C-alpha positions in Angstrom: -50.7 28.6 66.5 -54.0 27.4 68.0 -53.7 25.0 70.9 -56.1 22.1 70.9 -56.1 19.1 73.3 -58.4 16.4 71.8 -59.7 15.1 68.5 -63.0 16.9 68.7 -61.4 20.3 69.2 -58.9 19.5 66.5 -61.7 18.8 64.0 -63.5 22.0 64.9 -60.4 24.0 64.6 -59.6 22.5 61.3 -63.1 23.2 59.9 -62.8 26.8 61.1 -59.5 27.4 59.4 -60.6 25.8 56.2 -63.7 28.0 56.2 -61.8 31.2 57.0 -59.1 30.4 54.4 -61.7 29.4 51.9 -63.2 33.0 52.1 -59.8 34.5 51.3 -59.3 36.1 47.9 -56.4 37.9 46.2 -57.2 41.5 45.3 -54.5 43.7 43.8 -51.9 41.5 45.2 -53.3 41.5 48.8 -55.0 38.6 50.6 -58.4 39.7 51.9 -61.7 38.1 53.1 -64.5 38.0 50.6 -68.0 38.8 52.0 -70.1 36.0 53.4 -72.4 36.2 50.3 -69.5 35.0 48.2 -69.1 38.2 46.1 -65.4 38.4 45.4 -65.7 42.1 44.4 -64.0 41.5 41.1 -61.1 39.6 42.5 -59.3 37.4 39.9 -58.4 34.6 42.2 -59.8 32.8 45.2 -57.3 31.4 47.7 -56.9 27.6 47.5 -57.1 25.7 50.7 -54.8 22.6 51.1 -53.4 22.0 54.6 -52.6 19.5 57.2 -53.2 20.0 60.9 -51.8 18.0 63.9 -52.9 17.7 67.4 -51.0 19.7 70.0 -48.9 17.4 72.2 -48.6 18.6 75.8 -46.1 17.3 78.3 -42.4 16.9 78.5 -40.4 16.3 75.3 -37.6 13.7 75.2 -35.0 12.2 72.9 -34.5 8.5 72.9 -31.1 7.4 71.5 -31.2 3.8 70.2 -28.6 1.4 68.9 -30.1 -1.5 66.9 -28.2 -4.7 66.0 -29.7 -7.6 64.2 -33.2 -6.3 64.7 -32.8 -5.9 68.5 -32.3 -2.8 70.6 -28.9 -3.2 72.4 -28.9 0.4 73.8 -31.7 2.9 74.5 -31.6 5.9 76.9 -33.8 8.9 77.5 -32.6 12.5 77.5 -35.1 15.1 78.7 -35.7 18.2 76.6 -36.5 21.4 78.4 -39.7 23.4 77.6 -39.4 24.9 74.1 -40.2 28.4 73.0 -43.7 28.4 71.5 -45.1 28.9 68.9 -41.8 28.1 67.2 -41.0 25.1 69.4 -37.4 26.2 69.4 -35.2 24.0 71.6 -33.7 25.4 74.8 -31.8 22.7 76.6 -31.5 19.1 77.8 -30.5 16.9 80.7 -29.4 13.4 81.1 -30.2 11.2 83.0 -33.9 11.7 82.6 -35.9 12.8 85.7 -39.1 11.1 84.4 -40.3 8.0 86.3 -39.0 4.6 85.3 -42.4 3.7 84.0 -42.6 6.7 81.8 -39.2 6.2 80.4 -39.9 2.5 79.7 -43.1 3.5 77.8 -41.2 6.1 75.8 -38.4 3.7 75.0 -40.8 0.9 73.9 -42.7 3.4 71.6 -39.4 4.6 70.1 -37.9 1.2 69.5 -41.2 -0.2 68.1 -41.6 2.8 65.8 -38.0 2.4 64.5 -38.4 -1.3 63.9 -41.8 -0.8 62.2 -40.1 1.3 59.6 -38.0 -1.7 58.6 -34.7 -0.8 60.3 -32.7 -3.5 61.9 -29.2 -2.0 62.4 -27.7 1.4 63.2 -27.9 4.4 65.5 -31.2 6.3 65.7 -32.4 9.5 67.4 -36.1 9.4 68.2 -38.1 12.4 69.5 -41.2 11.9 71.6 -43.4 13.5 74.3 -44.9 12.0 77.4 -48.4 13.6 77.1 -51.4 13.6 79.4 -52.5 10.6 77.2 -49.2 8.8 77.5 -46.2 8.5 75.2 -46.6 10.0 71.7 -44.1 9.9 68.8 -42.8 13.1 67.1 -40.2 11.8 64.7 -37.7 9.0 64.0 -34.3 10.2 62.8 -32.3 7.5 61.0 -29.0 8.9 62.2 -27.2 9.8 65.4 -28.5 13.0 67.0 -26.8 16.3 66.5 -25.5 19.0 68.8 -24.4 17.5 72.1 -26.2 14.1 71.8 -23.0 12.1 71.3 -21.3 13.8 74.2 -24.3 13.5 76.5 -24.6 9.7 76.1 -20.8 9.2 76.3 -20.4 11.3 79.5 -23.6 10.0 81.3 -23.6 6.3 80.3 -20.2 5.7 78.8 -21.6 4.7 75.4 -20.0 6.3 72.3 -22.7 6.5 69.6 -20.1 7.3 66.9 -18.2 4.1 67.8 -21.5 2.1 67.8 -22.4 3.5 64.4 -19.1 2.5 62.9 -19.5 -1.0 64.2 -22.9 -1.3 62.5 -21.6 0.2 59.2 -18.8 -2.4 58.8 -21.0 -5.3 60.0 -19.5 -5.9 63.4 -22.0 -6.6 66.3 -22.8 -3.6 68.4 -22.4 -4.5 72.1 -22.3 -1.2 74.0 -21.2 -1.5 77.6 -23.5 0.9 79.4 -22.8 1.9 83.0 -25.1 0.5 85.5 -25.6 3.9 87.1 -25.2 7.4 85.5 -21.5 8.4 85.6 -22.5 12.1 86.0 -25.4 14.5 85.4 -25.1 16.5 82.2 -27.1 19.6 81.4 -26.9 21.6 78.2 -28.5 24.9 77.3 -28.7 26.7 73.9 -29.4 30.3 74.8 -32.1 32.0 72.7 -31.8 35.7 71.8 -34.3 37.6 74.0 -34.7 40.3 71.3 -33.6 41.1 67.8 -30.4 43.0 67.3 -26.6 42.7 66.6 -24.0 41.6 69.1 -21.2 44.1 69.3 -19.0 41.4 71.0 -19.5 38.1 72.8 -16.9 38.5 75.6 -19.6 38.1 78.2 -19.4 34.3 77.6 -15.8 34.2 78.6 -16.5 34.8 82.3 -18.0 31.3 82.6 -15.4 29.3 80.7 -13.3 28.6 83.9 -16.2 27.6 86.1 -15.4 24.1 87.6 -18.7 22.6 86.3 -18.3 24.0 82.8 -17.5 21.4 80.1 -18.1 23.7 77.1 -19.0 27.4 76.7 -19.1 28.6 73.1 -20.7 31.3 71.0 -23.0 30.2 68.2 -22.9 33.6 66.3 -20.2 36.0 65.4 -19.8 39.6 66.5 -21.8 41.9 64.4 -24.2 39.2 63.3 -27.9 39.9 63.3 -29.9 37.7 65.7 -33.7 37.2 65.8 -35.8 37.6 68.9 -39.2 35.9 69.5 -41.1 39.0 68.5 -39.8 38.7 64.9 -39.6 35.0 64.4 -37.8 31.8 65.5 -35.2 33.0 68.1 -31.6 32.6 67.2 -29.3 30.5 69.4 -26.4 32.7 70.3 -24.5 30.6 72.9 -24.3 27.1 74.2 -23.2 25.9 77.6 -22.7 22.3 78.8 -22.1 21.6 82.5 -21.9 18.6 84.8 -23.1 18.5 88.4 -23.9 15.8 90.9 -27.6 16.3 90.3 -29.7 17.3 87.3 -31.4 20.1 89.3 -28.1 21.8 90.0 -27.3 21.9 86.3 -30.8 23.2 85.5 -30.7 25.9 88.2 -27.2 27.0 87.2 -28.0 27.4 83.4 -31.4 29.0 84.0 -29.9 31.6 86.4 -27.6 32.7 83.6 -30.5 32.8 81.2 -32.5 34.9 83.6 -29.6 37.3 84.0 -29.1 37.7 80.3 -32.8 38.3 79.7 -32.9 41.4 81.8 -33.2 44.7 79.8 -29.6 45.5 80.7 -28.5 41.9 80.8 -26.9 41.8 77.4 -25.4 45.3 76.9 -23.4 44.1 73.9 -26.7 43.3 72.0 -27.3 46.5 70.0 -30.1 47.5 67.7 -30.8 45.8 64.3 
């Protein structure tokens, strides 16, 4: 992955990649560079270059969950996504309510609602992913469905709105009129723990010590004992556990979950994670 921050840099990067890949040839089953003079050295095939490049989006990522009814947004709320693991952009965690400013949230919501309506949708539950970049709100994707993982629980616990219920209303043609709380009912934080290195878990009993913590809503393993997990040195990291907590403030939840992550990332922090 090459990070670029503006259109000029993106164009230059694209041209360089096209040039470099255009020099690549297949020789005896291997992909190698041909000399600058164009001599392929008897290679039977030159590498074809067809690609698409996108500008790197900096800034915090968010989810905007939307309920549409008769072409109008009757519910929209922002959930913050925590910094992802690059270059894979693997998700790490989330919190709700959002800690972004009201102005930033409003801009993200408007972008998300407008993008969904522009696709022709008028009714249903939608999960839109965006970033608030140094250039303002930018769209990542519109999912024409309710979000997965903890999205339903996060909205229900924080704002009192059940997205499953709202979806069912829209499916049978009933008007969606979610009664959102005027203020957040609690502060929810969720973390999907990524494997710090590749290996196999001998057991997952280390998760159990947190299950009875008073702030813990859910603590579960996402892999089975003996299962191979991937660390960032080998590819997209594997989620091996997920914790959901509630605290009076977002910061308390963030600190609690990241302290556990830091503990487990120490060389001896996960003794049950054996070699591949």
